[in-house]
GUKOLVO-378358 format. One record per residue (C-alpha): residue number from 1; x, y, z; residue in three letters. Coordinates in steps of 0.001 Angstrom, whole numbers. Layout:
BEGIN
+-----+---------+---------+---------+-----+
|   k |       x |       y |       z |   r |
+-----+---------+---------+---------+-----+
| NUM |       X |       Y |       Z | ALA |
...
+-----+---------+---------+---------+-----+
***
This chain:
BEGIN
+-----+---------+---------+---------+-----+
|   k |       x |       y |       z |   r |
+-----+---------+---------+---------+-----+
|   1 |     -63 |      83 |    -169 | MET |
|   2 |    1514 |    3399 |    -988 | GLU |
|   3 |    1084 |    6173 |    1199 | THR |
|   4 |    1800 |    9665 |     302 | LYS |
|   5 |     793 |   13452 |    1296 | ASP |
|   6 |   -1274 |   15755 |    -694 | THR |
|   7 |    1699 |   16780 |   -2764 | ASN |
|   8 |    2576 |   13279 |   -3749 | GLY |
|   9 |    5980 |   13617 |   -2071 | ASN |
|  10 |    6315 |   10103 |   -1230 | LEU |
|  11 |    5830 |    8689 |   -4739 | LYS |
|  12 |    8270 |   11232 |   -5713 | THR |
|  13 |   10820 |   10049 |   -3214 | LEU |
|  14 |    9878 |    6580 |   -4307 | GLN |
|  15 |   10417 |    7246 |   -8018 | SER |
|  16 |   13929 |    8854 |   -7339 | LYS |
|  17 |   14955 |    5844 |   -5154 | LEU |
|  18 |   14163 |    3661 |   -7949 | ARG |
|  19 |   15717 |    5907 |  -10383 | ALA |
|  20 |   19095 |    5829 |   -8144 | SER |
|  21 |   18999 |    2180 |   -7922 | GLU |
|  22 |   18674 |    1667 |  -11770 | ASP |
|  23 |   21524 |    4020 |  -12109 | LEU |
|  24 |   23633 |    2186 |   -9544 | ARG |
|  25 |   22857 |    -931 |  -11178 | PHE |
|  26 |   23920 |      19 |  -14511 | ALA |
|  27 |   27326 |    1715 |  -12947 | ALA |
|  28 |   27985 |   -1808 |  -11215 | GLU |
|  29 |   27137 |   -3788 |  -14465 | SER |
|  30 |   29671 |   -1244 |  -16721 | LYS |
|  31 |   32205 |   -1666 |  -13957 | LEU |
|  32 |   31922 |   -5170 |  -13824 | GLY |
|  33 |   32601 |   -5382 |  -18164 | GLN |
|  34 |   35302 |   -3062 |  -17343 | LEU |
|  35 |   37134 |   -4914 |  -14808 | GLU |
|  36 |   36754 |   -8092 |  -17238 | GLU |
|  37 |   38295 |   -6292 |  -20083 | LEU |
|  38 |   41515 |   -5000 |  -18338 | TYR |
|  39 |   41769 |   -8460 |  -16532 | GLN |
|  40 |   41888 |  -10001 |  -19696 | ASN |
|  41 |   44334 |   -7512 |  -21505 | LEU |
|  42 |   46431 |   -8015 |  -18408 | PHE |
|  43 |   46229 |  -11874 |  -18607 | ASN |
|  44 |   47198 |  -11801 |  -22386 | HIS |
|  45 |   50473 |   -9468 |  -22197 | LEU |
|  46 |   53555 |  -10231 |  -23469 | ALA |
|  47 |   56109 |  -11576 |  -20730 | ASP |
|  48 |   57706 |   -8118 |  -21031 | GLU |
|  49 |   56935 |   -4592 |  -21285 | VAL |
|  50 |   59407 |   -1985 |  -21816 | HIS |
|  51 |   59096 |    1744 |  -21536 | MET |
|  52 |   61387 |    4009 |  -23525 | TRP |
|  53 |   61772 |    7918 |  -23393 | LYS |
|  54 |   62162 |    8995 |  -26816 | LEU |
|  55 |   65126 |   12189 |  -27505 | ILE |
|  56 |   64247 |   13938 |  -30401 | ARG |
|  57 |   66187 |   16452 |  -32818 | GLU |
|  58 |   64671 |   20140 |  -33007 | LYS |
|  59 |   62747 |   19116 |  -35904 | GLU |
|  60 |   61238 |   15999 |  -34617 | GLY |
|  61 |   63382 |   13115 |  -35872 | SER |
|  62 |   63863 |   10495 |  -33246 | ILE |
|  63 |   67910 |   11068 |  -32010 | LYS |
|  64 |   67903 |    8086 |  -29598 | HIS |
|  65 |   65823 |    6466 |  -27092 | GLY |
|  66 |   66363 |    5767 |  -23167 | ASN |
|  67 |   65054 |    2580 |  -21851 | TRP |
|  68 |   63165 |    3506 |  -18403 | LEU |
|  69 |   62647 |      -7 |  -16928 | MET |
+-----+---------+---------+---------+-----+
***
């Protein structure tokens, strides 16, 4: 049984709560999808990852690189 005042405040509160729950469910679902994507990415990475800092000439061509890891 739904109870509300003459302005319908309880009904409005229930609608907002339902909308909030729907948004939370959608956000949790999306988070789960993203977690699965990143877990899959890291599970399938090559054994080594190298990071390089590229040193460039003034015109933009690569002069040399420094291995950072």
